[in-house]
N, C-alpha and C positions, 0 to 999 in steps of 0.2 A: 742703934742697930736692931734691938728687940722691937722697937716701935715700928720700924719699917717692915719687919717680918710679919707682925700682926696685921698691918695694913694689907699686905699681899694675901694673907689667908682670908681676910674679910672680902676682898674682891673676888677670890675664887668661889667662895660660898655664895656670894651674890649672883655671880654668873650662873651657878648651878641651880639657883632657885628662880632663875628668870623664866617666865611663862611664855613659851613660844606661841605667838599669835598668828603664825603663817597659815595660809588656807590651802593645804594639799588635798587633792581629790584622789584617793586610792580606789580605783574601780576594779572589781574582780574580773579575771580573764574568762572569756566565754569558753564553755566546755563543748564537747562533741561526743555523741554516742552512736555506735554502729550496731545494727541488728541484721543478721543474715537469715534467710528463709529456713535453712536446715543446717545441721552439723555434719552431714556426710553426703557425698555424691558418688555415683558409680557410672562409668562411661566406658565405651570402646575407643581405642585409638582411632583417630580420624573423625570423631564426633566433636561438637562444639560444647564447651562448658559455659553456660550463661547464668549469671547471678545478678539480681538487682537488690542491693542492700537498702535498708531503711536508715536514713541519716537524720538525727535531730541535733540542731545547733543554730546559734544566732550569728555564727561567723559568716561573713559574705562569701558567696561561692567563688568569686574571683581570687580569694585569698587561700584557696584550698587546692591541693594536688592529690589525686587518687592513684595509687599503684597497688596492683594485685601481685602477691609474692608467693612462690612455691618454696618448699623446704623439704629436702630429703625424701627417702622412700623406705617404707617398712622399718622405720627406726634407724636406718643406716644413714647417718649424717655425712654423706660424702661431699657435700658442698660446704658445710660449716657456717652457712649463713643463708638467709632468705634471699632468693633471686627474683627481682622484678620481671614479670613476663607480660604485663598488660597495663596500659595507662588509661584511666577513665573510670568514672563512677560505676557504670554498669558493665560487668565483665562479659565479654563475648570472645572466648579464646578457643582456638582450634587445638585440640590435644594431639599434637603431632609427635610421633615417636622419633627420638634422636639420641645420639650417643652422648650428648652434653647436658641436656636438660631432663627430659622424661626418658629415662634409660631403659625402660622395660616395664613389664607387668608388675603391679604392686600398689600400695597405698601411699599417697603423697600428702603432705600437709600444705594448707593454703590459708592465707590471711589477706585482709585489706589494710593497707597502710595509708592513712590520710595525713598529709603534712600541711601545716599552716605556714604560708610563705613569710608573713610578717614577723612571726615569733620563732619559727623553726621547730615548733612543737610537733610531735607525732601522736596520732591517735590510732590504735590498732583494734581490729575486730577480734572476736574469738577465733581460734584456729579451727578449721574444719578439715575433714579428711576427704580426699579424692582418690577413689579406687579406679585404676585404669587397667584394662585388659585388651588383648587382641581378640578379634572375632574368631569364631571357630574356624580351624584350618580346613581348607579344601584340598584334599589329596587328589591329584589327577594330572592331566597333561597341561603344560604351559604352552600357549600358542602365541608366538611372536608374529604379528601381522600388521599391515598398515596400508595407508592410501594418502595421496596428495602430500608426500614428503614427511609424514609423521607416522610413528609406530605405536602400537598398543600391545598389551598382553592380555590374552584371554585364558580362561580356565575351563577345562572339560572334566567333569567328575563322572566316571563310569567304571564298570567292572574291570575292563582291560587296562585301565590306567591307575589302578590301586597298586600300592607297593607289595602287599601280600594278597593272595587269592581270597576274596571275600567269602565268608561262610554262607552269606545270603546275598542276593542281588542288591547292589546299592542303587539309590535313586539317581537317575541320570540328570545332571544339571549342566547347563552350558551358559557361561558368562563371557561373551565375546569381548567386553570392554572392562574387565575386572580392574585393571591397573588404573585407567583414566577415571573410572568412577570412584576409586578409592582415593584419588589425588585431585579432587575438585576439578575434573575435566582435563588436567594436564596430561599431555602425551609426550612421547620421546621423539625428538627431532631426528629425522633421517630415515633411510631405508634399512629395515632390520637385517642383521647378519647372523647372530647366534644368541642363544639364551641358555643359561645353566643355573644350577642350584649348588651352593657350597655345603652340602649336607654330608660331612665326613662321618666316619665311624664314631659312635658315642656322642655325636654332636647334640643329640636330643637333651643331654644334661645341661647344655648351655645354649638354649634356643636363640639367644641374641646373636650368637656367632653364625647362625645360618642365614644366608642372604641369597637373593636372586639377582643375577647379573644379566642385563640385556645390553647388547652392543649393536649400534647401527653404523652406517658409513659416515655419520656426522657427529654423533654424540653417544651417550650411554646412560644407563640408569641402574642404580643399586637400590634394591627394595627389600624391606623386611619380608621374610619368607611366608609368615603366617597371614599377614594382612596385605602385602604388596604396597604398603605405604613407602613412598620414596624416602631413602635415607642418605642419598648422595649420588655421586657419579664415579666413574672408573678410577680417577685419581684419588678419590677419598678412601680407596681400599688400601693405600700405601702410607706407611708412616715416614715422615721426614721428606717427602717429595723426591725419593730416590729413583722413581720410575721415569720412563720416557714418555708415558702417556699414549702408548700405542698398543691397544688391545690386540692380542694375537692368539691366545689359546688358554686352555684350562684342563686339568684332570685331577683326580683324587687317588691317593695311595693310602688306603686304610684311614688312619686318623690325620693324615697330612694332606693339605690342599696345595696344589701347585698352580701357578698362574704365570703365563708368558706375556711379558710386556716388551714390545720391540724384540730385540734379540736376547733379552735378559730373562732369567728364570727365578721367580720368587716362591717362597713357601711359608706356610704357617700351620701350626697345629690347630685343631678345632677350638682349643681353649684360648687362642690368641685373638686379640681384637683386630689387628691389621697386619699386612705384610710389611716387613721392614727391609733389612739388608738383603740384596739378592744373593742366592746361592751361586748363581752363575751369571757373570757379566760378559756380554759379547765383546766388549772392548779389550778384555784380557785374553781372549782366545780368537782363533780364526774361524770358528764355527758360527753359522747363522741358522738357527733351528727354524724349520717350518712350523706352522701351528700344530700339526699332527704329531704329538709325541705319545707313543704307545707304551704304557707300563705293563710288563708281563707278570702280573701278580700270581697267576696260577702256577708258576714254576717254582715258587718258594724262594726263600732268601738265599739258598745255596746255588741258584741258577747262575750260569755263566753270563747271560744277558739279562739286565734288569729292565731295560727299555730300549726301544728303537726310535730313532729320529732321522730326519732328512736334513742334511747340510746344504743350504741353498747356495753357499759360496762354491763348494766343490762339486755340487750336484751329485751327491752320493750319500749313502746311508751310514749312520753312526750308531753304535751301540753304547749304552751306559753300562760299564762293567763293575763299577764300585757300588757302594750302598746308595740306593736311589735318593735317600734324603740328603746325602751330601752333594750329589750331582757334580762331581768333579773328576771322574775318570771316564774317558771316552776312547773309543777305538773305531777308526774307519773299517767298514766290513770289506776288507780287501781280500777277495777270493783268489787273486792271482799271486799272492805271496807264496812262493815256492811251487807254483803250478803254472802250467802252460795255459794260454788264453783259450785254446781249443778244447780244454777239458771242462770248462764251465760255460753255461748258457749265457751268462752276463756277469759283469763285475759290480756288485752292489755299491762298492766304494766310488765307482765312476760310471754313473748311469748315462751321462751325456744327454740328459733330458730333465725336464722339470716335473716335479711331483704335482699331480692333479688331485688324487685321493688315495688314502691308504687306511687299511683296517685289518684286524684279524679276519681271515677268511680262507676258504679252500679246505684242504684236509686238516686234520687235527694238528694244532701247534704251527700252523702256517699263516703267513701274512701275504696279502695281495696289495699291490701298488699300481695305480693307473698312472702312466707316464706320458709326457708329450715332448717330442723332439723339436729341435729348432725349425725343421722344415714342416712341422704340423702333423707328423705321424704319431699315432697313439698306439700304446701296447700295455699289457699287464705283466708285471713281474711277480712271480710266485716265489716266496722265500720260506725256508724252514727256520724258525727261531728257537727250536728246542735243541739244536746241535751244539757241539762244543768247539768246532773249528770253522773258520770263515769259509773255506772252500766248499763246505757242505751246505752253506746257507742258500745259494741260488739254486732253484729247481727247474722252473719252466718260464719261458717267455712267450706270451700269446699276442700275436698281431691282431690289431682291431680295424685295420684300414679296409677290410672287405665289407664292413658294416656301413651302410649308407648314412645312418644317423650319426655315427662317429665321424665319418669323413666330412660330413656337412656341418659339423659343430652344432648339432641339435640336442646334445645330451645336457640335461638340466642337473642331474645328480647321479652318483654311483652309491651302491650299498652292498656290503658283503656280510653274510652270516658266519659267525665263528664256527670252525670245525666241521663244516658241511659243504662239500664241493658243489652241490646243486643250488646253494643259496647265494647267487650272484645276480645283481640287478642293475639296470640303468633306466633312467626316466627321461623321456622327451616331453615336449609340450603336449603331445597327443596321447601318450600311453606309457606304461611301465613294461619292461621286458626282462625276462629271466633267462639266465644261461648257466652253464656249468664250466668249471675249470677242471678238466679231466686229463691229467697226466700229459699235458702239452698238446692235446688234440685241438683242432680248429674250433673256435667258439662259434656255436650256432644258436642265436637267441630265439626265443618264442615269446609271443604276447603273454603277459602274466595271466595265468588261468587258475580256476578253482580246481579242487581235487577231482571233480567230475567233468573236467575238460571244457568248462565254460569260460570264455574270456572275461576278464574283469574290466568293466568300462567305467570311465570317470567323466563327470560333468564339468565343463569348463576347461581352461588351460592349466596344465600341471605346472606348479611353481616350485615345488620341493618334494623330495622323497628321501626317507632314511629308515634304517632299522634302529629301534630304540635300544641303547646300551648305556644308560645314564651313569652307572658306576657310583651311585649315591647309596647312603645308608639311612635307615629311619627306624625309630622306635627302640625300646629297651633291648630287643633281641638283635639289634643291628641288622634288620632285614634289608635285603636288596630286592630290586624290582623282579617280581616273579615271572614276568614275560620278557625279560631282557633277552635279546637275540632272536626272538620269534615274533615280535610285534612291529609291523611296518606302518608308518604313517605317510600319507600322501596329501599334499595340499593343492587345491585347484582354485582358480579365480575366473569369474565370469565377466570381468571388465568394469563393474560398477561396485560402489561401496556396499558391503553386506552380502556380496555374492560368493565370498570365499567358503569353501567346504573342506573340512578335515575328514579324511577317510582313515579308519583304523582297520588294519588287515592282520589277522593272525596267520602265521605261516607254518606249514609243516616242514620241519628242518630237513627231513630225509629227501622229500621230493622238491622242496622249494616252492610248492604251490600254496594257494590260499585256502584256508579252512573256513574263516568267517570274515564278514565285511560289515562295518558300522560306519555311519557318516553323521557329521555334526556341522550345522550350518550357522550362518550369521557373522562370519568373519570378513575381513578385507583380504588383500593379497597375503598369503601365508609364506613367511620366510623361514621359520625354524620352529621345531617342536621338541620339548623335553619333558621329563617326568618331574613333578613337584611332589617330593616325598614327605614334606612337613608343612 
C-alpha cells in the first residue's frame, strides 16, 4: 500500500515538472486615446456645439462607436448618469432648451464615449464644461402675424412697449420673424388667434416657469420667454394629459396663472412646472365659460365678486363669489330675484344673446359687454361690478343697430378703456372709431382723432385693434406695464407678405383721443399683440 502511495506522488510531481511546449500567441489589446480641442465651451441656446476630437488608435474604424454624453448642470446631478445626445465622431449638436435634457442656464459636463464593438471596451475623453445661456431678453411687444397658413412671432422693442417707463429712450428694434429665426425657420401652422406670456408675480425668481403661448386655429406653440425657442405645444402645458386640448383663454391673478382648456379651468403657481388637476371641470357643472373671464383684483380679497364670466349654456353672466384660487363658488347674476322685470334694464343672468366682447370699461368699476341676439341685433350692456346685490349690477343697455358698420357686420374688434366713459372703440377694415357710454344716451361714434382734431389714418386694411392690458409682472419690484389701459395697438395689412404695419397709439383717458402715434413695419397679417415683460 505504501508502495502504491509513493508511485502516485511521483506521478504528480512529474506532471508538475512537465514543460508545456504549447505555442500560445498573447497579443496586447490596442489602445485608444482622445484629445479635445479645449476644456470649456460657452454658447447661447439655439446655437450649435461643434467639436472635432483627435483620435489615436490602431483599432479599425468599423469596430468603434462614438457617442457624446451630457451630465448634470452646475454640479446638480439630477440625471445620476451620462445621457447620450449625439452619435458620431465629430459633434454637431443643436443646444436646444428643454425640460428634460438642457433644463436652463448653467454649466453642463460633456464627454465623448468610444465603444469597441468586438470587446465591449469603453474609452472616455476628459470631461469638458459647456456653459449655456439664453440671449439677452428683448422687452417689448409680441406680434403674432402670418401668411399662407403659417404664423410667426415678431418683437418690437421701443419706449412705449417697456414694462416701466425708461429713464432714457431705448433703441428701437424691430424683429418681424424673431420666432422662426430662433427655431431654424420653423413657423406655427395655422392662422394666429392669440398670444400671451405667463409672467406672474415674482416669476422672475424662476425664469424657466415663464413661457410664451401662441395659439392658432390649427396648432399652438409654447416657447421660452427669453429666447422664443420652442419648448412644446399647448398640451405640453398640462401634467398627466388631463386637459381636452382645446385652448380657450388665460389670465393671471397675482402669483397664480389660470388657463381655460375647453370648459375646464386649470391653475398653477409660478413655481409649478405644469398645470395638473383642473380646479373646475365642466362635466361636473352646468356652466360653460366663455374665454373672457375677468378677475376683479382691484376690489381686494373682501370684495363680493371675485370674477365675472359668461355662461354659454344659459347665455348669462356668472360671478365667482368664493376665493378665486378655489374657483368653486358661482352665482348667476340674477337681477330679477325679488324684483320686477320693469325695474332693471336687463337681467345679466339671462341675456338671451351671445357674448361678442367684454372688458372693464365705462365709468369706474363698470364692465361693458357687446352682445349679439339670435336675429343679428347688437347691443352693449353696462354693468356695475362694485355693488353688493345683483339687482344693482345692470345699469344701461345701448342699442347699436343704428350704426351702419355694426348692422353690416364690418366690425373687426372692440376695445374699452377701464374707468373712462370716453374710451370706447371699434375697428372696421377701414378705420377706428371712438364713442362714449354716457348714462344710457344714444351712442354717436366719431373717427378716431388726435387731440387737435386730426383724424388718424391707417395704411392698408385693419386686421386687429386692442388696448393693451397684459396683466403680467416683471422684475424684482413686480412691475406691471406702465401704459396699461392707455396704449392702443392697431394692425394693418397690404395684401402681400411683409406689408403688415403695427401702429402704437397712446390715448388720453379723459377724452379718449390719441396723443402720439408710432408705426412699425415688416410684418405679415397681424392677428394679436401683447407685451413681453421678460
